[in-house]
N, CA, C and O atoms as a GROMACS GRO file, in nm:
protein
  452
    1MET      N    1  -1.113   0.599   0.343
    1MET     CA    2  -0.976   0.681   0.311
    1MET      C    3  -1.016   0.828   0.355
    1MET      O    4  -0.933   0.894   0.418
    2GLN      N    5  -1.148   0.885   0.322
    2GLN     CA    6  -1.162   1.016   0.352
    2GLN      C    7  -1.171   1.044   0.506
    2GLN      O    8  -1.149   1.158   0.547
    3CYS      N    9  -1.204   0.938   0.597
    3CYS     CA   10  -1.200   0.952   0.734
    3CYS      C   11  -1.052   0.974   0.778
    3CYS      O   12  -1.023   1.061   0.859
    4PHE      N   13  -0.964   0.895   0.725
    4PHE     CA   14  -0.829   0.901   0.755
    4PHE      C   15  -0.768   1.024   0.730
    4PHE      O   16  -0.692   1.074   0.813
    5MET      N   17  -0.799   1.087   0.606
    5MET     CA   18  -0.754   1.211   0.564
    5MET      C   19  -0.795   1.323   0.654
    5MET      O   20  -0.716   1.410   0.690
    6LEU      N   21  -0.922   1.321   0.689
    6LEU     CA   22  -0.981   1.409   0.779
    6LEU      C   23  -0.914   1.422   0.910
    6LEU      O   24  -0.892   1.532   0.961
    7PHE      N   25  -0.877   1.294   0.971
    7PHE     CA   26  -0.808   1.274   1.092
    7PHE      C   27  -0.669   1.338   1.074
    7PHE      O   28  -0.635   1.417   1.161
    8ILE      N   29  -0.593   1.317   0.981
    8ILE     CA   30  -0.463   1.367   0.958
    8ILE      C   31  -0.460   1.516   0.951
    8ILE      O   32  -0.377   1.584   1.013
    9LEU      N   33  -0.558   1.567   0.869
    9LEU     CA   34  -0.569   1.716   0.860
    9LEU      C   35  -0.611   1.784   0.994
    9LEU      O   36  -0.558   1.888   1.032
   10SER      N   37  -0.699   1.726   1.057
   10SER     CA   38  -0.728   1.786   1.190
   10SER      C   39  -0.628   1.770   1.293
   10SER      O   40  -0.625   1.842   1.392
   11HIS      N   41  -0.542   1.673   1.270
   11HIS     CA   42  -0.428   1.652   1.374
   11HIS      C   43  -0.325   1.754   1.357
   11HIS      O   44  -0.273   1.808   1.455
   12LEU      N   45  -0.288   1.787   1.219
   12LEU     CA   46  -0.192   1.874   1.185
   12LEU      C   47  -0.230   2.024   1.202
   12LEU      O   48  -0.149   2.105   1.248
   13LEU      N   49  -0.346   2.056   1.167
   13LEU     CA   50  -0.395   2.199   1.166
   13LEU      C   51  -0.455   2.241   1.317
   13LEU      O   52  -0.466   2.361   1.343
   14CYS      N   53  -0.487   2.160   1.395
   14CYS     CA   54  -0.543   2.202   1.516
   14CYS      C   55  -0.476   2.134   1.642
   14CYS      O   56  -0.494   2.015   1.670
   15PRO      N   57  -0.401   2.218   1.712
   15PRO     CA   58  -0.326   2.175   1.833
   15PRO      C   59  -0.422   2.137   1.948
   15PRO      O   60  -0.386   2.051   2.028
   16MET      N   61  -0.537   2.194   1.961
   16MET     CA   62  -0.642   2.175   2.055
   16MET      C   63  -0.768   2.142   1.993
   16MET      O   64  -0.840   2.240   1.975
   17CYS      N   65  -0.816   2.027   1.956
   17CYS     CA   66  -0.939   1.999   1.897
   17CYS      C   67  -0.988   1.871   1.929
   17CYS      O   68  -0.924   1.798   2.005
   18SER      N   69  -1.106   1.832   1.874
   18SER     CA   70  -1.151   1.704   1.870
   18SER      C   71  -1.223   1.673   1.737
   18SER      O   72  -1.278   1.759   1.668
   19PHE      N   73  -1.218   1.543   1.710
   19PHE     CA   74  -1.275   1.500   1.573
   19PHE      C   75  -1.352   1.361   1.613
   19PHE      O   76  -1.303   1.281   1.692
   20ALA      N   77  -1.466   1.343   1.554
   20ALA     CA   78  -1.538   1.216   1.578
   20ALA      C   79  -1.601   1.173   1.443
   20ALA      O   80  -1.646   1.257   1.365
   21TYR      N   81  -1.602   1.045   1.418
   21TYR     CA   82  -1.671   0.988   1.297
   21TYR      C   83  -1.754   0.869   1.341
   21TYR      O   84  -1.698   0.782   1.408
   22SER      N   85  -1.880   0.857   1.311
   22SER     CA   86  -1.967   0.747   1.357
   22SER      C   87  -2.038   0.691   1.248
   22SER      O   88  -2.092   0.774   1.173
   23HIS      N   89  -2.053   0.570   1.219
   23HIS     CA   90  -2.119   0.500   1.116
   23HIS      C   91  -2.214   0.379   1.195
   23HIS      O   92  -2.163   0.282   1.252
   24ARG      N   93  -2.343   0.400   1.188
   24ARG     CA   94  -2.427   0.307   1.260
   24ARG      C   95  -2.479   0.190   1.174
   24ARG      O   96  -2.551   0.104   1.223
   25ASN      N   97  -2.445   0.189   1.049
   25ASN     CA   98  -2.514   0.066   0.973
   25ASN      C   99  -2.393   0.041   0.871
   25ASN      O  100  -2.413   0.048   0.750
   26LEU      N  101  -2.274   0.013   0.921
   26LEU     CA  102  -2.161  -0.029   0.838
   26LEU      C  103  -2.185  -0.151   0.747
   26LEU      O  104  -2.225  -0.257   0.795
   27PHE      N  105  -2.161  -0.136   0.625
   27PHE     CA  106  -2.178  -0.250   0.529
   27PHE      C  107  -2.338  -0.296   0.518
   27PHE      O  108  -2.371  -0.404   0.468
   28GLY      N  109  -2.424  -0.210   0.566
   28GLY     CA  110  -2.560  -0.255   0.551
   28GLY      C  111  -2.598  -0.370   0.651
   28GLY      O  112  -2.703  -0.433   0.635
   29ARG      N  113  -2.517  -0.395   0.749
   29ARG     CA  114  -2.532  -0.518   0.855
   29ARG      C  115  -2.545  -0.475   0.994
   29ARG      O  116  -2.511  -0.552   1.084
   30ASN      N  117  -2.591  -0.356   1.020
   30ASN     CA  118  -2.606  -0.293   1.152
   30ASN      C  119  -2.476  -0.293   1.237
   30ASN      O  120  -2.481  -0.269   1.358
   31GLN      N  121  -2.361  -0.318   1.175
   31GLN     CA  122  -2.234  -0.305   1.238
   31GLN      C  123  -2.213  -0.159   1.266
   31GLN      O  124  -2.260  -0.075   1.189
   32LYS      N  125  -2.145  -0.125   1.372
   32LYS     CA  126  -2.113  -0.002   1.421
   32LYS      C  127  -1.969   0.040   1.435
   32LYS      O  128  -1.894  -0.032   1.501
   33LEU      N  129  -1.925   0.146   1.380
   33LEU     CA  130  -1.788   0.208   1.389
   33LEU      C  131  -1.779   0.336   1.450
   33LEU      O  132  -1.854   0.424   1.408
   34ASN      N  133  -1.707   0.360   1.535
   34ASN     CA  134  -1.680   0.506   1.600
   34ASN      C  135  -1.526   0.524   1.607
   34ASN      O  136  -1.450   0.436   1.646
   35ILE      N  137  -1.489   0.644   1.566
   35ILE     CA  138  -1.355   0.670   1.567
   35ILE      C  139  -1.356   0.827   1.622
   35ILE      O  140  -1.428   0.917   1.578
   36SER      N  141  -1.263   0.839   1.723
   36SER     CA  142  -1.260   0.969   1.790
   36SER      C  143  -1.112   1.016   1.810
   36SER      O  144  -1.026   0.931   1.831
   37LEU      N  145  -1.082   1.144   1.805
   37LEU     CA  146  -0.960   1.194   1.840
   37LEU      C  147  -0.974   1.323   1.924
   37LEU      O  148  -1.044   1.416   1.884
   38GLU      N  149  -0.906   1.328   2.041
   38GLU     CA  150  -0.931   1.450   2.123
   38GLU      C  151  -0.786   1.493   2.144
   38GLU      O  152  -0.700   1.410   2.174
   39ARG      N  153  -0.760   1.621   2.129
   39ARG     CA  154  -0.628   1.673   2.158
   39ARG      C  155  -0.638   1.793   2.241
   39ARG      O  156  -0.708   1.886   2.199
   40GLY      N  157  -0.576   1.804   2.354
   40GLY     CA  158  -0.563   1.911   2.439
   40GLY      C  159  -0.431   1.979   2.432
   40GLY      O  160  -0.346   1.950   2.348
   41GLN      N  161  -0.418   2.073   2.526
   41GLN     CA  162  -0.279   2.138   2.531
   41GLN      C  163  -0.182   2.049   2.578
   41GLN      O  164  -0.069   2.068   2.535
   42ILE      N  165  -0.201   1.950   2.663
   42ILE     CA  166  -0.107   1.867   2.712
   42ILE      C  167  -0.109   1.721   2.686
   42ILE      O  168  -0.006   1.655   2.700
   43ASP      N  169  -0.228   1.664   2.644
   43ASP     CA  170  -0.244   1.528   2.616
   43ASP      C  171  -0.325   1.505   2.488
   43ASP      O  172  -0.374   1.600   2.428
   44SER      N  173  -0.338   1.371   2.445
   44SER     CA  174  -0.412   1.338   2.333
   44SER      C  175  -0.464   1.197   2.352
   44SER      O  176  -0.401   1.115   2.418
   45ILE      N  177  -0.583   1.166   2.292
   45ILE     CA  178  -0.622   1.030   2.296
   45ILE      C  179  -0.696   0.997   2.156
   45ILE      O  180  -0.764   1.081   2.097
   46PHE      N  181  -0.678   0.885   2.116
   46PHE     CA  182  -0.740   0.837   1.990
   46PHE      C  183  -0.796   0.696   2.022
   46PHE      O  184  -0.730   0.607   2.077
   47ARG      N  185  -0.940   0.686   1.976
   47ARG     CA  186  -1.011   0.566   2.000
   47ARG      C  187  -1.084   0.521   1.878
   47ARG      O  188  -1.136   0.598   1.797
   48VAL      N  189  -1.087   0.389   1.870
   48VAL     CA  190  -1.158   0.314   1.760
   48VAL      C  191  -1.241   0.209   1.828
   48VAL      O  192  -1.187   0.126   1.902
   49ASN      N  193  -1.380   0.210   1.805
   49ASN     CA  194  -1.461   0.100   1.856
   49ASN      C  195  -1.547   0.042   1.743
   49ASN      O  196  -1.614   0.113   1.668
   50TYR      N  197  -1.542  -0.089   1.735
   50TYR     CA  198  -1.624  -0.156   1.623
   50TYR      C  199  -1.714  -0.260   1.682
   50TYR      O  200  -1.663  -0.343   1.757
   51THR      N  201  -1.840  -0.263   1.657
   51THR     CA  202  -1.934  -0.365   1.700
   51THR      C  203  -1.999  -0.436   1.590
   51THR      O  204  -2.047  -0.379   1.492
   52ASN      N  205  -1.998  -0.556   1.608
   52ASN     CA  206  -2.072  -0.646   1.512
   52ASN      C  207  -2.176  -0.712   1.598
   52ASN      O  208  -2.145  -0.787   1.690
   53PRO      N  209  -2.308  -0.680   1.567
   53PRO     CA  210  -2.419  -0.726   1.646
   53PRO      C  211  -2.444  -0.876   1.646
   53PRO      O  212  -2.502  -0.929   1.740
   54TRP      N  213  -2.400  -0.944   1.543
   54TRP     CA  214  -2.420  -1.084   1.531
   54TRP      C  215  -2.305  -1.137   1.449
   54TRP      O  216  -2.282  -1.104   1.333
   55ILE      N  217  -2.231  -1.229   1.526
   55ILE     CA  218  -2.115  -1.291   1.470
   55ILE      C  219  -2.162  -1.388   1.357
   55ILE      O  220  -2.249  -1.473   1.378
   56GLU      N  221  -2.107  -1.373   1.246
   56GLU     CA  222  -2.155  -1.468   1.135
   56GLU      C  223  -2.147  -1.610   1.172
   56GLU      O  224  -2.041  -1.642   1.226
   57GLY      N  225  -2.235  -1.702   1.156
   57GLY     CA  226  -2.236  -1.834   1.168
   57GLY      C  227  -2.278  -1.875   1.308
   57GLY      O  228  -2.286  -1.996   1.331
   58ASP      N  229  -2.308  -1.786   1.406
   58ASP     CA  230  -2.345  -1.805   1.547
   58ASP      C  231  -2.499  -1.793   1.548
   58ASP      O  232  -2.554  -1.687   1.515
   59ASP      N  233  -2.571  -1.905   1.588
   59ASP     CA  234  -2.700  -1.911   1.588
   59ASP      C  235  -2.765  -1.856   1.722
   59ASP      O  236  -2.887  -1.845   1.737
   60LYS      N  237  -2.669  -1.823   1.820
   60LYS     CA  238  -2.722  -1.771   1.957
   60LYS      C  239  -2.716  -1.627   1.950
   60LYS      O  240  -2.742  -1.565   2.053
   61ARG      N  241  -2.680  -1.553   1.829
   61ARG     CA  242  -2.673  -1.406   1.818
   61ARG      C  243  -2.576  -1.344   1.927
   61ARG      O  244  -2.612  -1.261   2.009
   62THR      N  245  -2.456  -1.393   1.918
   62THR     CA  246  -2.346  -1.332   1.995
   62THR      C  247  -2.297  -1.212   1.932
   62THR      O  248  -2.272  -1.210   1.812
   63SER      N  249  -2.282  -1.106   2.011
   63SER     CA  250  -2.220  -0.983   1.940
   63SER      C  251  -2.089  -0.970   1.997
   63SER      O  252  -2.056  -1.024   2.103
   64ARG      N  253  -2.004  -0.890   1.916
   64ARG     CA  254  -1.862  -0.874   1.954
   64ARG      C  255  -1.839  -0.720   1.929
   64ARG      O  256  -1.887  -0.659   1.834
   65THR      N  257  -1.755  -0.660   2.030
   65THR     CA  258  -1.709  -0.527   2.012
   65THR      C  259  -1.569  -0.524   2.043
   65THR      O  260  -1.522  -0.580   2.142
   66ILE      N  261  -1.498  -0.458   1.955
   66ILE     CA  262  -1.340  -0.450   1.952
   66ILE      C  263  -1.314  -0.302   1.984
   66ILE      O  264  -1.366  -0.214   1.915
   67ILE      N  265  -1.234  -0.274   2.088
   67ILE     CA  266  -1.197  -0.138   2.134
   67ILE      C  267  -1.044  -0.123   2.135
   67ILE      O  268  -0.968  -0.197   2.196
   68ILE      N  269  -1.007  -0.011   2.056
   68ILE     CA  270  -0.853   0.014   2.059
   68ILE      C  271  -0.838   0.166   2.086
   68ILE      O  272  -0.900   0.254   2.025
   69GLN      N  273  -0.742   0.186   2.190
   69GLN     CA  274  -0.722   0.324   2.237
   69GLN      C  275  -0.585   0.361   2.242
   69GLN      O  276  -0.509   0.278   2.293
   70ASN      N  277  -0.538   0.468   2.201
   70ASN     CA  278  -0.394   0.519   2.204
   70ASN      C  279  -0.405   0.663   2.281
   70ASN      O  280  -0.484   0.751   2.245
   71SER      N  281  -0.320   0.674   2.386
   71SER     CA  282  -0.322   0.804   2.451
   71SER      C  283  -0.173   0.847   2.471
   71SER      O  284  -0.082   0.765   2.486
   72ARG      N  285  -0.156   0.976   2.470
   72ARG     CA  286  -0.011   1.035   2.492
   72ARG      C  287  -0.028   1.141   2.609
   72ARG      O  288  -0.124   1.218   2.614
   73THR      N  289   0.070   1.137   2.697
   73THR     CA  290   0.081   1.242   2.791
   73THR      C  291   0.228   1.278   2.809
   73THR      O  292   0.318   1.197   2.791
   74PRO      N  293   0.246   1.408   2.847
   74PRO     CA  294   0.387   1.442   2.853
   74PRO      C  295   0.438   1.387   2.986
   74PRO      O  296   0.375   1.402   3.091
   75GLY      N  297   0.558   1.322   2.979
   75GLY     CA  298   0.610   1.259   3.098
   75GLY      C  299   0.646   1.347   3.210
   75GLY      O  300   0.664   1.302   3.323
   76THR      N  301   0.658   1.488   3.176
   76THR     CA  302   0.691   1.573   3.280
   76THR      C  303   0.579   1.599   3.383
   76THR      O  304   0.602   1.652   3.491
   77LEU      N  305   0.454   1.559   3.343
   77LEU     CA  306   0.345   1.565   3.452
   77LEU      C  307   0.368   1.454   3.557
   77LEU      O  308   0.326   1.469   3.671
   78VAL      N  309   0.434   1.347   3.520
   78VAL     CA  310   0.457   1.239   3.611
   78VAL      C  311   0.604   1.236   3.679
   78VAL      O  312   0.621   1.220   3.800
   79HIS      N  313   0.701   1.253   3.590
   79HIS     CA  314   0.834   1.241   3.624
   79HIS      C  315   0.905   1.384   3.649
   79HIS      O  316   1.018   1.381   3.697
   80GLY      N  317   0.852   1.495   3.623
   80GLY     CA  318   0.906   1.629   3.646
   80GLY      C  319   0.990   1.655   3.515
   80GLY      O  320   0.987   1.581   3.417
   81ASN      N  321   1.061   1.764   3.525
   81ASN     CA  322   1.140   1.805   3.417
   81ASN      C  323   1.281   1.720   3.407
   81ASN      O  324   1.344   1.690   3.509
   82GLN      N  325   1.320   1.688   3.290
   82GLN     CA  326   1.430   1.618   3.262
   82GLN      C  327   1.553   1.696   3.279
   82GLN      O  328   1.549   1.814   3.246
   83HIS      N  329   1.670   1.643   3.328
   83HIS     CA  330   1.795   1.733   3.352
   83HIS      C  331   1.858   1.784   3.218
   83HIS      O  332   1.918   1.890   3.204
   84ASP      N  333   1.835   1.688   3.119
   84ASP     CA  334   1.902   1.732   2.990
   84ASP      C  335   1.800   1.810   2.888
   84ASP      O  336   1.827   1.826   2.769
   85ASN      N  337   1.684   1.856   2.948
   85ASN     CA  338   1.586   1.919   2.875
   85ASN      C  339   1.523   1.840   2.754
   85ASN      O  340   1.459   1.896   2.665
   86SER      N  341   1.544   1.723   2.759
   86SER     CA  342   1.481   1.624   2.648
   86SER      C  343   1.323   1.608   2.688
   86SER      O  344   1.284   1.611   2.804
   87SER      N  345   1.248   1.592   2.587
   87SER     CA  346   1.114   1.575   2.612
   87SER      C  347   1.073   1.427   2.625
   87SER      O  348   1.099   1.347   2.535
   88LEU      N  349   1.005   1.393   2.741
   88LEU     CA  350   0.968   1.264   2.762
   88LEU      C  351   0.812   1.246   2.751
   88LEU      O  352   0.738   1.322   2.813
   89SER      N  353   0.764   1.149   2.675
   89SER     CA  354   0.619   1.132   2.654
   89SER      C  355   0.582   0.987   2.702
   89SER      O  356   0.660   0.892   2.691
   90ILE      N  357   0.465   0.981   2.752
   90ILE     CA  358   0.410   0.855   2.789
   90ILE      C  359   0.302   0.812   2.711
   90ILE      O  360   0.199   0.878   2.700
   91GLY      N  361   0.321   0.692   2.650
   91GLY     CA  362   0.218   0.650   2.553
   91GLY      C  363   0.157   0.528   2.595
   91GLY      O  364   0.226   0.435   2.637
   92ARG      N  365   0.027   0.521   2.587
   92ARG     CA  366  -0.048   0.394   2.630
   92ARG      C  367  -0.136   0.345   2.509
   92ARG      O  368  -0.209   0.421   2.445
   93VAL      N  369  -0.122   0.217   2.486
   93VAL     CA  370  -0.207   0.143   2.391
   93VAL      C  371  -0.292   0.046   2.461
   93VAL      O  372  -0.240  -0.047   2.521
   94THR      N  373  -0.424   0.063   2.457
   94THR     CA  374  -0.504  -0.039   2.523
   94THR      C  375  -0.608  -0.093   2.420
   94THR      O  376  -0.653  -0.023   2.329
   95ALA      N  377  -0.642  -0.222   2.441
   95ALA     CA  378  -0.734  -0.287   2.349
   95ALA      C  379  -0.807  -0.390   2.434
   95ALA      O  380  -0.760  -0.443   2.534
   96GLY      N  381  -0.925  -0.410   2.384
   96GLY     CA  382  -1.018  -0.502   2.453
   96GLY      C  383  -1.123  -0.560   2.347
   96GLY      O  384  -1.150  -0.500   2.243
   97ILE      N  385  -1.178  -0.679   2.381
   97ILE     CA  386  -1.274  -0.754   2.309
   97ILE      C  387  -1.381  -0.781   2.410
   97ILE      O  388  -1.352  -0.823   2.522
   98GLU      N  389  -1.510  -0.755   2.370
   98GLU     CA  390  -1.628  -0.777   2.442
   98GLU      C  391  -1.721  -0.852   2.385
   98GLU      O  392  -1.762  -0.813   2.275
   99PHE      N  393  -1.772  -0.962   2.436
   99PHE     CA  394  -1.881  -1.061   2.382
   99PHE      C  395  -2.002  -1.051   2.469
   99PHE      O  396  -2.001  -1.046   2.592
  100SER      N  397  -2.116  -1.049   2.384
  100SER     CA  398  -2.235  -1.041   2.471
  100SER      C  399  -2.343  -1.130   2.398
  100SER      O  400  -2.342  -1.134   2.275
  101ARG      N  401  -2.438  -1.204   2.473
  101ARG     CA  402  -2.524  -1.295   2.420
  101ARG      C  403  -2.651  -1.281   2.506
  101ARG      O  404  -2.640  -1.266   2.628
  102ALA      N  405  -2.780  -1.286   2.444
  102ALA     CA  406  -2.883  -1.291   2.515
  102ALA      C  407  -2.913  -1.418   2.574
  102ALA      O  408  -2.924  -1.512   2.495
  103LEU      N  409  -2.931  -1.444   2.708
  103LEU     CA  410  -2.965  -1.571   2.770
  103LEU      C  411  -3.116  -1.592   2.764
  103LEU      O  412  -3.170  -1.699   2.734
  104ARG      N  413  -3.178  -1.478   2.797
  104ARG     CA  414  -3.331  -1.464   2.786
  104ARG      C  415  -3.360  -1.328   2.730
  104ARG      O  416  -3.272  -1.242   2.720
  105PRO      N  417  -3.484  -1.308   2.693
  105PRO     CA  418  -3.519  -1.167   2.654
  105PRO      C  419  -3.486  -1.068   2.772
  105PRO      O  420  -3.511  -1.094   2.890
  106LYS      N  421  -3.426  -0.951   2.726
  106LYS     CA  422  -3.377  -0.847   2.826
  106LYS      C  423  -3.274  -0.887   2.929
  106LYS      O  424  -3.244  -0.815   3.024
  107LEU      N  425  -3.217  -1.014   2.903
  107LEU     CA  426  -3.100  -1.050   2.989
  107LEU      C  427  -2.974  -1.062   2.904
  107LEU      O  428  -2.965  -1.158   2.828
  108PHE      N  429  -2.878  -0.975   2.911
  108PHE     CA  430  -2.755  -0.978   2.814
  108PHE      C  431  -2.635  -0.990   2.903
  108PHE      O  432  -2.586  -0.884   2.942
  109PRO      N  433  -2.583  -1.097   2.940
  109PRO     CA  434  -2.442  -1.108   3.016
  109PRO      C  435  -2.343  -1.070   2.912
  109PRO      O  436  -2.365  -1.081   2.792
  110GLN      N  437  -2.224  -1.022   2.967
  110GLN     CA  438  -2.112  -0.970   2.876
  110GLN      C  439  -1.977  -1.032   2.932
  110GLN      O  440  -1.957  -1.034   3.053
  111LEU      N  441  -1.892  -1.079   2.847
  111LEU     CA  442  -1.756  -1.114   2.878
  111LEU      C  443  -1.663  -1.029   2.825
  111LEU      O  444  -1.671  -1.008   2.704
  112SER      N  445  -1.575  -0.975   2.889
  112SER     CA  446  -1.477  -0.872   2.835
  112SER      C  447  -1.333  -0.922   2.867
  112SER      O  448  -1.298  -0.974   2.973
  113PHE      N  449  -1.253  -0.898   2.757
  113PHE     CA  450  -1.098  -0.913   2.787
  113PHE      C  451  -1.027  -0.795   2.762
  113PHE      O  452  -0.906  -0.790   2.781
   0.00000   0.00000   0.00000
């Protein structure tokens, strides 16, 4: 909850800023969580990455990474100024899941969606 409050506070108080939070041993299980926000004069991007190095119950040690990203860009950069002076904003939400497993020592193929 503290991380969420810091995100909201930085978003409201700073029109041009960046914020990042990283935890390398989430729940004491070597799970990784990265949260970041970048705001510029004309665009912004918010990212969340979560990695579980060993999916529970899998004896092959398959790891899973979940990625979610939300970005906003003013539409005037792409479409020009609007005739009625309304503000147009382009928002993109992207997400992905990546699985990886060691076939041999030092050989880690990955499958991403």
